N, C-alpha and C positions, 0 to 999 in steps of 0.2 A: 240157138244151136248153129245157125248159119254164120254168125259172126265168129264163133269159135273155129269153125272150119276154115274160114277165110284168114283168120289170124294164124292158124297152124300152117296154112299154105305159104303165107308171108314169111313165117319163121323158117320154113324149109328152104325157101329161096335165099334168104339171108345166110343161112348156114352153108349152102352150096357156094355162095360168093366168098365167104370167109375161108372155106377150105381151099378154094382156088387161089386166094391171096396167100395162104400159107405155103402151098406147094408150087405155084407158078409165078408168084410175085405180085406186088401191088398194082403194077401197070395193067396186067391182063385182068385182074379182078376189078379194077376201076373201070376198064372198058366194058366188061360184061355187066357190072353193077350199074353203069351209066345208061345202059339200054333200059328205057322205061319198062319196067315189069308190068306197068298198068296196061300196056297194049295186049299182053298175053291174058291178063285177067279180063280185059274187055272182050276179047275173043270168046273166052269161056262164058261170060255173061250173055253175049249175043247168041251163042249156041243154046243157051238155056231159055231162049225166047223172052228175055227181059231187055229189050233193045233200048228203052228209055234210060234205065239205070246204066247200061253199058255205055251209052253215048255220054252221059254226064261224067261217068268215071273216066272215060277216055279224054274228055276235055280237061278234067282235073289233072290227069297225068301229063298232058301237054303243058299246063300251067306249072306243074311241079318240075318238069324238065327245064322250062324257062327259068324258074327260080333257082334250080341247081346250077345252071350256067352262070347266072347272076352271082350266086354264092362263090363260085370259083374265081370269077373276075374280081369281086370285092376282096376276097381273102388274099389273092395274089397282090393286089394293090396295097392292102393294109400291111402285109408282110414286107413289102418293099419300102414302105414309108416308116413303119415302126418295127424294126427288126427284133428288138428284145421283148416285145409284148405279144408273142405268138398265141398264147392262150386267150388273151383278151381279144386279139384280132379274130380268132376263131369264133368266139362268143358273139362279137359284134356282127361278123359276116353271117353267122347262123340266124341271128335275130332278124337281120335285114332280109335274108332269104325267106324266112317264115312270113315276115310282114308282106313281102312281095307276093308270095303264093296266096296268102290270105286275102290281100287286096284284089288280086286278079279274080279269085273265086267269088269274093263278096260283091265287087262292083260290076261283074258281068252276069250276075244272077238276075233273072227276070222277076 
C-alpha cells in the first residue's frame, strides 16, 4: 500500500507541473520541474523517522539531478550536430542519462 501512496504523490506532482506548463509556459514548468522533488520526499521520509531510507533516497535524487543535467548537455550537443534527427537524439540522450544515473547508483553502493 505504501508504494501506491508514493506513486499517487508522484502523479500529483507531475500533474501540477504539467498544469503550470499549460498556463504559464514551458520555461517556468521546466524550472519548477527541475527542482528535485526528491528533496521534498526525503523531508517527508525523515519526519517519518526512516532516516536511512531518506538518506539513500536523497543521494539517489542528487544522482538523478546530475544525470538530468548530463541529459540536457548531451541533447543540446546532439541537436547541434545532427539537426534532422531530433527524435533519435532524444532517445540517445535519454539512454545515456539513464545509464549515467544507473552507473552512479550501482557503483557507489556499498
